[in-house]
N, C-alpha and C positions, 0 to 999 in steps of 0.2 A: 533539731539543730534545723537553723535557718538555712536556706538556701546559700549557698558560697556566692551565687551570681546575686542574688537579689541583697543579703548583706553587703556586699561590696560596691551595691550602687546605693544603697543607703550611707555608707562610709563616704561615698565621694560626693554624694548631694550636701552634705554634711560641711564636708569639706569646703567645697566650692560655695558656699553661702559664707564660709570664713575669710576664702581666700583674696590678699591682695596681688600687687603686682609687686614681683620682686628684684625689678628694673637692673638685673644682672647682667653687662654689656663685655667683660673683662674677667680674666683670671688670675688667682692669688695662687695657685694650688697646684703643683706639677705640670709647670706649663711651659720647662725649658724650651727653646726654638728647636730640640733636637727632636721633643714629641710632639709639637703642636703641627698641624696640616689644615688646611682649607676644604673645610667640606660643603655640599653642592647648596647648602642655603647661605653661604657667604659670611658666616660666622667661623671663629676658630674652631677649630676641633682637637681636643687635648691628648688627643692619642694618633701616632702615625704607623703602626707596625700593624700586617694583616692577623698576626693572634693577638688575643686578648690578654690586657693582665690580668693578674693574680692577687690584685689587692683585697678583688671583693670576689667573693666566690658562692652559689646559690646552695640554700641547703635544702629548698623545699618548693615546689609550683602548687598552687592551688589555681586552674585552668577552667574555665567556662567557657565553652563555645557552643555559637548558634549557627549551624549552616542555614542558609535557606535555600532550598532545592529549587524554588520558582524563580528569583532573582540571580540566584547563583550569587551569592555573595556571603559573607558570613562576617558578624561581630563577635567580639573576645572579650572576655575581660580575665585578666590575672591579678594573683598575690605572688610575689616572689618573697618567700625568705633569707633574706642575704647575709654572711659574717664577711665584718670587714679586717683582713689582714694587718691592712695597712692603713696609715691618716690619708685620707685623700677625700675630695669634694666631688666628683666621679662616677658612676656607675656606669660601667663602657659595657654593652653589648650586643647582640645581633640582632637584627631586623631587615628586611627586604620585602620592597612592595606593601607593606602595611602601612596605613595612617592612624598615627598615634593620637587620639583625642585628648588624653590625660595620662599623668603620670605622676603620684602621691607618694611619699616617703613618709612612715609611720613607723612609730618605734612599735619593736615588737608587739609589746603586751598592750596597746591602747586599740585595737583592730575596733572593738564594740564600745568604744568609750563614744563620745561626742567632741572629742576635743580633737580640732582640726589639724590634718596632718600638713605637709610643708608642699607643696608643688617643687615639680622639678621641670627645672627647661630642659626640653628637648631640643639636644643637636645632631645632624645626619652626616654620615659619611659614607653615601651613596655606592662609591666606588670600593669600600672595603667593607658593603655588607655591615654598617656601625651605627650604633648612636649611643651616645653619650648622656647620659641625666645627671644634670647638674643641679647638687644641692646649695642651700642657700650659705650653708657651714660646713664644717669641715666634719666629717664621718672619722670618729676616732675607733683606732683599733680596738678588737678585742668585741667590740658593742653586735649585735646583730639588729636589723631591723626588714621592715617590709616594704616592697616597692610594687605599688598598686598599681596597673596599668590598663587603659583602657583603648582598646585598636578596633579596627575592621578592613576587610580585603577582599578582594574577589576571586572567589575560589580559580585556581589556576585551569587554563585550558592544555598545558601539556602535560607531564607524570610528575612533576616533581612538586612539593612540597603539599599543599592542601589545596588537593585539584578535585574536579569533577569528571566522571565518569559515566557514559552510557551505554543499556544494552538492549535490542527489543528482543520483546516477548515474539512467541511464537506466532502470536496474532498481529505481528506487525507493529504494536505500542511501544516509541522508546520511551524509555525510563532513565533517569539519571540518579545517580549515586556519588555521596561525597567522601574522597577514600584520601589518605596521607603516605606519603613515600619520601622520608626524610634525609637518610643515608647519600653523600657526607654531610650536605651541609646545605639541607633546604629544610629543617626546622623553623627559620630563622622567618621562612616565607608566612609559617601556619601561626607562629607567635614570639614576641620578642625574647630571644633568650639568649644564653651564654652556650651556643652553639660549636663546642667541642668537646672533643670524646672525655678529655680530663677533666671536665665540669662536670661530673658526677650528684644527680641528685633526686631526691622522692618525688613524685608526680602524682597529683590528686585532680582525678580528671572529671567534670560535669557536663556533658552534651545536651541540649536542648532539640527538639525533633518532633514533627506531626505522628499523629498514632498509626497513621500508616506506616511507618517506618521503622526500623530499630537502630540501638545503637551501638558500638563494638568499643572498645578499648583491650587495653593491654591488662587490667584487672578483671574480676569478677565486679558484677553492678552488684551492687549495695542496696538502694532503694531509687524509690520513683517517683517524682512529685508531681504533681499535675498542676499546670501555670491556668492566669487567666488566660482568655482565649483558646484554650484546647491544646497549647501547647504540652507536651511531656518535658520533665527535668530526670534525666537519669546522672546518677552518681554512682563513681565505681570507687573501688577500694583504693587505697594508698599503694602506689609501687614498690617495689626495692629500690635501692639506689642505682640509679643507670644514667648513662649519657642521652644526651636530647634526639642525636640519630636512632636512636629504640623508640620513640613514643610514637604511637599509633593511635589513629580513631577513624571510626567509618561511622556514616549513614547512609541506610539501604535498605532495603525491605525484598532481602536474601532469607530464603532456607536451609536446614540445617540439618546433620544428625550426628549423634554424640555415640560416647561409649566410655568408660572410667577405668583406667588402667589399674595393676596390680596392685599399684602404691596409692590409689586414691587421686589420679589427677583426673579431673574433665577435657575429655578432647571433643571436639566441635569441627565439622566441616561446614562450612558455608557459600553456597551458590545461588546464581539467580533462582526464580523459583522454577522455569523448565530445564534447569538443569540439574536438578537436584539428585535426581536418579544416577549422576553418574560420579556423584560423592561416596559411595562405598568403598570401594578400593582403597582410595586415600586415608578414610576412616580407620580401615584393617593397618595399611600399614605404619600410620602416624602413631599410634599404639604400640604395636611390634617396636618400634623404632625407638618411642621415649622410654619404655621399659628396658629395651638393648643398653643405652647411653646411661639410664641409669643406673646399673648392676656394672656398667663399664666402667663410669667415672666414680663410680661408689659414693656418687652426691645427689644428692634426689634433687629433681626438677623443682625450684625455688617458689613455682606459682602455683595457685591451687588449682589453674587450668590454664588449657592452651586450644585456641580458635586457630585454624587455618581458612583463608578466604580466597577465592576464585575471583578476581577483580577484571571484570570487561576489558579494562585500559590499562596496559602495563607494559612498561618499556622492557623490563628485564626478564631473568626467569621468575625471581620471589626475589621477597625482604626480610628478615630475620627479626625483625621488630618482634619486644619480648613477650611470650604470650600471646600476641594477635599476627602470625607469620602471613604477610599477604604473597597472592602467587599470580602469575599471568594462566588465564583459565585453562593451557594446555600442560602447564607443568603440574599442575592438583586433580583436573578431574579427568575421568577413563570412564569410556564408552565402551561395554564391551562387545557393540555390535562393529563397531567402526574404529577402535583404537587398537591398533599394533602390540606384538610382544618389546618391539622398540620402544614403544610410546609408554607402555606400562612400565618399563625397566625405567624409562628417563624421569619419569615421576617417581618412582620411587628412591632414583638419588636424588632428584632436588628437595624431595620431602628430607630422606637424609643429610643432608646437605646443610639444608636450614635448622633443623632440630641439632645437630651439630654446634652449631652457631648459639645456642641457646645458653652453652657452658664455655664455648670460645669466642668471644665477643661479646656478650652479652654479660657472662656472671666476670668473665677476666674479660678489659678491653685493652687494646693497645692504646700506647699513651700516644700517639698521634699517628696521622694517616701514612707517614713511611713506614713506620711498622705491621700495614694493613695485613702483612702474611701472615701474622699469628692468629689472625680472625679467617683468614680464607684457605691460607694451607693449611690451618690444620681441621676445618671445614670439610677441604677437600678429601684430607687422606681420611677423616672419617667418613666422609661419604663412603669412600672405597671398602672401607672395614666392616661397613655398616651393611651395605647391600652386599658384599659377600657374602656376610652373613647368614644372607635371603638366599641369594643365588650362586652357591659356591663354586659353580661349572664358570663366575665369570670372573674370576680371580685373575684378572691383567689390568696391569697400570703402575707405571714407575713414579716415586718422586720422591723427593729429599728425604721428607719424613720416615716412609716406609724404610729408605737406605738404613736411617738412624734405628728405626725399630729393629731392625736386622742385625745392624752393628750391636746394638744394647743386649738383644733379646726381647721378646714380647713383654717378659713380665716386669723387667728393667724397666723398659720404655713406658710400659702401662703406669708404673709406680711413678715414674717422674710424673707424668700428664696429672696425676690425680695429686699430688705432691703441690703442683704449680696451680694446679685450679684451687684446692683446698687453702694455699697462700695467699692468693692474689684475690680470693673470690669479693666481688664488689669494688675492687678498686682498678685501677690502669697499668699495666707492664709493658716491657720494652723488651728488645730482643733478648738482651743478656741475663735476663729475668728466665727466662724459661732454658737456659742452657744451664745456667744455677741450678735450679731444679731437678733438671735431669741429674746433673753432678751428682746431687746431696740428696739420695733417696731416703736417708736414715731419720728413724726417730729413735726416743727414748725405746717404744715398745720393741724396736726392731732387736737391739742390743737384749731385752732382756728374754723374748722368744726364740733369738736364733736365726729370725727370716734374714732372707738373701734382702741386701741394699749396698748400696754405693755410695761412696764419699768420692771428694776431689783430689782425695789423697791415695786411695788405693781400696780395691774390691775388697769389701769385708764377706767375700765366699769364696773359695778353692772350685766350685759349679764350674764358674765363667771367665776362671782367671787367665785364660788362655786367652780372653777379648780384648783385656784391658790395659796391661803393658801402659798404665798411668798416661792414658792419653788423657788430654785436658778438653773433655766435649766440647766447650766452649770456645778455644782455639778451634778447632778442627769446626764446629758448623758455622763460624765469621768466615769460610773459605768460601762456602755455600750462599750464605746469606748476605752478607757485604759486599758481592761483588756478582758481577753479571755473568749471563753463562753457562757452558757445562764444558766438564774436564772429555780429552780423546786418551786413551791410554792405550800405546804403540804396546805390543806383546811381540819379539821375536826369540823362538826357541832354536836353542842351539846344542844339542844332544841332553843334558840333563840341566843345562841353565838357560831360564828363563830372562832376559833382559825385559825392563820396565822402562815406559818413557810417558810424561805424561806433557800435554799443550792445549792451549785453549782450540775447542772444537770450533771450526768456522765454516761455511757455507758458501761460495761462492768466490773466495777468498784463496788461494792457493801459496803455495810454500813460495813458489816462485815469484811472486807478486810482489811489488817493492813496498807496499803498505802492510804485508803479512808480520815483518816483524815487530814492528810498531804495533800493532793490535796482538799481540801474544805478549808483547812486556805487563810485568808485573803480576799476573794471571797465575794462579798456583792453589794447586788447592789439596785437604787433607783426604784423603779418597780410601774409604772402608772396601777393598776387592773382597773379590773370592772368585774361588776357580776349582773346577773337576777337571781330572784329564783322563786317556784313553786307560790306565792303568789303576784306576781306582775312584769308586763312587764319592769318597769322603767331599766333604766339603771343605777346601782348605782357606783360610781367611788370611789379608795381609795390610797392612794399614802404608800404603802410599804417600810418604809424609816428604817426599823430594823430588826432585825434576826427574832423577834418574835411579834404579836400581836393581839389584840380581835377585832371582830367588832360586835355592837349588832343588831340581826335581829327586827322589829317590832312585829314578832312571829315567833312562830314555823313554818318550812316549810320543805315541800314533799324533795325537794331537791334543792340544788343549781346549779348555771352554770358559773366559771371564764372565764374571754378573751371573752368576745361577740363579737360575731361575726371575732373574730381570729385577733382581732386590737391588739394584745400585743404579745411583742417576748419574751414568755415565754410558759413553760411545767408547768402544772396544775395536781394534785394527789390527788383525792378526799379518804379520809382514812375513815378507817373502813366499813360503810355499804355505804358509798357515793357514789362508782361505782353499787354498786347493785340498787341502786336507779334510777339512768341515764337509767340504762339497762332497768330497769322495765318499765321507759317512754318513750323508745324508743321502747321498744316491743308493748305499748299498743295504743299510740299517737305520729311519731318520727315527725310530722310536728309541734308540740310545740317548737323545737328547729327550730333554721333558719338554712336553708341548711350551710352556712357557720359554725355555731356551730356544725351541725354534721360529718362534716369535720374535724375538729379541734378536737374533740371527738373521734375519729378515730386513727388520728394521734396521740392525746396524748399518746391513750391507751399504742399502738403498741411501742411505744419511752418508755413508762413507762417499759414496760417488759425488754428491753435491759438494761434499769434501774435498774431491780433489783425491782422495786417497786409494779407491778403488773404481778397476774400470766398470765400466757399465755391464760390459758384454759378461765380466766373472758376477756381477750380483746376478743378471738374468739366470747364467747357470745354477744359481744356488737352488733358483724357482724350480727348476725343471724338475725336480721331485715331489714337488706338489698334488701332481695326478693321483699319486698313492697315498695322498695326505687323509687322515681322517677324522683331525680336530677341526673343530667350524670356527674356533678363535685364529687359528693358524692360517685357515684357507683365508678367509677375513683379511688378514693382516697381508698375504700376500698378490688377492686378486685388487684389494684396494691400490696397491702399489701400479699393479698394470695396466687397470680402470683411468689412474692418476695421470700416466703417459697416453693413452689413447685421445684425453679431454683434452690434454696439452698440442698433439699433434691432428685434432680435428678441430682446433680454434686457429690455429695458424694455418688451415687447411693443406696439411701435407698429406695428400691425398695417397701415396702409394704406402706410406708407411704405417697410416692410419688404418687403411684395407687389411694391411698385411699384419698389423696387430689387432683385428678385429678377428682374420681369419686364427692366427695362433690362439688366441683366449677360446673362442668357441670349441677350438680342435682338443686341446689341451684340458680342457676340462669341462668336455660333451658331457662324460659319463656325469660327474657330478650334479650338472644341469637337467639331463636328462632325470637323475632321481628324486629331482624335488617334488613335491605334490603341491597342487594349489589350494590350498586347504591353511586352520592353525593347529597342527596337531606339532607333537614334541616338544623340546628342551625348548628354553629363552634362546639359548645361542641356534640351536635348530630353526628357531622361527624366525630368526635376525638372518641368517645364513640363507635362508630360502627368499627374505625380501629383498636381499641383494644381490642374487646371484639371478634368479628370476627378474628383477628390473636391468640388473648388466643385459644379459642375454636379450632383453625384448630391445633396449636401448641399441644393439648390436644387430638388430634386425632376424635373430633365430627365427626361420618360418614357423617352428612349433609353439616357441613364445607367443609371437604376433596372434597367430591361429587363436591359441586358447584366450588370450588376452581380449580381443576382436570378439569371440564368440559370447564372453564372460559379461564384457561393456555391453553386446547388444540386450541379453537377457537381464538386464541391469536396468537400461534405460527403457526396456520394452515394459516392465515392470511400474514405469512411472518412480523411480528410486526406490520402490518397496523391498526388493529382493538385497536378503542378507549377505552380501558377498563375505569370504574370509579374510577378516582386518588386513592380515599379514601383505596379502597381494595385491591389496585395496589401490595403492600409488601405481605400482604397475598397470593395471588397468587400465585406471583412468588415463593415464599417460597416454596410452598406445589409443583410448578411446578420443584425446584431444587432438588427434591428429587430422581428423575428418571435422568438417565444418558443422555440422550436425550435433556432434560429440562436444567440440568446443561449445559451442553454445548451450547446448544442455547443462554441459557441468557450471558454466557459471550461472545458470539459473537456480541450481541444486546450490552453490555456493551461499547464493544470496537466503536459502530457506533454511539449511542444516544448522540444529542446534548442537551440534559435535566439534569442537575446535580441534580434536585429530582429523575429524573427515574435514575442515573445513582448511587445512593446513596440507592435506595430500591434494585435494581439488586444486587449489592455489597453485602447488607445484605442478601439478599436471597441465594447468593450464597456460604456464610460462613454457611448457618445452615445445610449442607451438612455433612452425616454421614461418609463419604467416605474421611480418612486420606489424600490419596496420593491428592484428589483434593485441600480439606484445602491447603498442600503445595507448591501446584501451586500456589495459592492465594500470599498466601506469599510471593513465588518468586519474583511475578508479581510486587506485591508489590515496592519491592527489588530494579527491575530492574527501574521501575519509567515511563515506559513509557504507556503501556495499564492502570494502577492504576497508578495515581500520586502519589509521593513521599508525599505528603501531606494528604493523604487518608490512610498512612501507619500506623498509631498509633490507626487511627478507625477502620483499619481491623482488626488488633492485637489483642486489644478489644472486637471485633465481633467474630472472632473466640475463643478466650480464654472463650466466653459465652457460645458455644457451648462444651455441654459435652463431643464430642468426639475431642472435639479441644482445650481445657484448656490445657493439658499438652503437646501437640503441640506448641502451639503459647509460654509457659513459657521457655520451651527447648529452644525453637529458639531464645527468647531475648536474654538468658543466652551464649548461645554458639555464637551470633552474635553481643554483645557487642559494641564492637569496630566499627564495622562498621555499626552500627547504631548513632554511637557519629558522624563519617562523616559525616551523613545525616542530624542532629539535634544537634543545640547546649546541652549541660550537662544542663542547667537547663532550658528549653524549653518547652513550652506548649505540646510539641507533647512527649518528653520524660517523663513528668509527666505521661501522658497518658499510654501511652507503658507501664510504671510498674506498676502504680494503677491500668490499664485494665487485666494486665496479673498474676495479685497475688492476687487481695482485697477481692477477692470474694474463696480464699480458709480457710477451715475452719477443719484442721489437724497439730495436731504437729508437724509431719515428715515435712508436709510442710512449716511449721513455721519454723522449724528452714533446710529445703533449702533456704529459702526465705533469712535469717540471713546471713548463710553463703556466699550467692550471694553477698549481701551487702557490706560482713567485705572484703570481694576479692574487692571490688571495691573501698573500701578505702583504701586499702592496695597501689591498683594504684593512690593513690592520686584524686580522686574522690569521693565528699561528697554531698549530696543531703538531703536536709530537709525532702523531700518526704518520704524518707526509714523511719523516725519515725513512719510517720502516718499509712503506710501500716501495720508494725509489731505493730501497737495498733488493726488496725481494724482486721485483721487474730486472733490477742489475744481474741478480743473480739469474734468473730465469733467461737471460739472455745468454748469458755464460755458460750454463746449464746444457743450453740448446746447440750453441758451437762445439761444446767439448764432447757430445754425446749424440747427437742426431746421426751422425756416420754409425757410429755402433750400433744402435739401436738397429737402424736400417740394415744394415751385417747381419746382426745376429738372427736377426726377424727371419731372411732370405734362406739362411744356413740353419735353420728349426723348423722349418715347414714343409 
């Protein structure tokens, strides 16, 4: 069969030979005043809404693209098969930053004939990123046509659409690749398309390239044709039906490792040639996780192959393109010499998250972006499920879906997911579709086989009947997904009666505040509660469906603990002497609570301090038992809060509290700190605890820690960077070494030479801990230049500098003075801009800084820049101010009494 590119080119030539001027300046169809607006080219545009009309839907795109990596431009030719649902003269679709040189309409069956097509007039509406292709006559409902569009553009300099990415070889040569990232609305930057999730279609991709490169796309390559001039043309198989944001293609010179799953899926990991050796762990994890998901979902992965590619320039962590998942290098590559246990866990989690999207998001897609949580929520949940299967010791994390699973039982929940995925495969779904699937898990085979299932009307098995009580799942879950926030359950124990009350949990806004009542109004949840008591290990269940309720116990109890094993998504406050009873148990025998419950208690206590429900000294009293704690995850939780308070005091230069908090941590946790070895030994949680503890100890200037870190750094520096240090302590060793001028300079040199993204992250963090403002300024300048420190890392760099007490003002002032320059590097609503704003301001806790930030945000609004994140930041700073005012003296006095 002839090449699509060449065939379409021939058709266009034939059409242009016969073309005539259409001379159309007015509109006779669907041009009411309500639907007409003015595009940038001055002619009337027949549509004035941001969402596309559904009068025409795409069936299949045949897309041929040729990126020239020398000129950094690309040309494209596409043939879109469309179906007309309603009579219209306009084909309205998306296009952004593309120059369309020709658009022709053909009857579906006339592509190969010499019969001329009909030229379509192209109208543009840049503000809506839309084009309207006007036909010379009405397109009749029920017909199919082929729209042939020729276009070209420039490979983008940012991180969206079809963009260029560069990397340096070990020899210092800079190489360019072309890659895509389309979510949510950037496919239109690569080719004209119906760029909304509900316009699913099939895609046949063809890529032209030089011989030294390879091309990758969603599907396997089926053939390669050699063209005149030495170019090669790769043809990829037709995709399954999918949304435009999942289309992907890459032209690069990468190398890969490959394996095949037990079900026959070919899995490949791609990276730049010098980083090929770092791809092996990702291959192992991807194969295991893909096999896990196929079994869990009872649905085979629908494509014959799955590629995972490490992209040198990538703004987020990863993107779930169907069959061609793209990653930031640090989210996919694992270097055994420089990647810590945390790095390995991160790679595993990101792979697990993106593979979950192959079902949740790709196979079944949300109808519109307001239901994005259907994609992200389930991917996050399945990430936890899959990682827990690989690292059972790390089964921590609460979310709404985990709560639903616990409420329904794992078996029913899983059956509901499978029902949902099978019912809506290759389609779009809405919020309620999921709950209906959960509430109706019965099929005909269930009735004949006797399997357990559930309908919206009644449970069909007595095994779990105590869990249901005819609760409407949709009604319950809508209280969690259609309103923001999290509930607070207040528990009061009087004799054998438990009094329950639910309110909206608020931080920094207290019951005595005038705005409190308004912020509480209309907020209400159906909460599936679980609890245990001192008299029984039995997990009791109750659905709190009213503002208040009471429960009768079989007798009086010494204590009660709600949210067993942190399976629920709510905060609990034990009123009156409830917390005193729990603290007493922890002091006497903390193992009476599971390690998950201990994590939950610590988390709840400090959250309640922020909500004004619990005094800080009471929450700190709860942590005193931690010197006897043996669970790594519990220690990490408790130390995390104490470290957060230390940094808050340090940044505000409240020296007496800073010093006393430092003394308390080093005294209270001396035994566990001294037990840590400077090695990579132990379980994943052992290793993560070691990294965090030694890092904290050195930050607090603990002499044995500083001495050991300096010793290791000197040996490493003396070896010319060739000595292999334990990866789990690299960040700590580098941070200590960076405090000296020679060490800082040497680290910067090694940063530019390193081929490991994991090592570069650790070095960059260490460099940002310097107390020398000139060096911090140099780092920011390098980040802006984008050569030594890549632009993709600039946001994280500014965040890290702002965490340094010596750099917080420096980073904030830089953002204010260079805002317009930053917007040239990142889109206004991008992940990077949000990170920069939050990272450089959200730690402020003074009224002066609050006013400074408000003034800056107002100036942005005056320039026409509006960001939702600014409201969050202002709320956060206000909460920080109120937290300090309410708790500083309590913290000061508690430390004096406990040292």
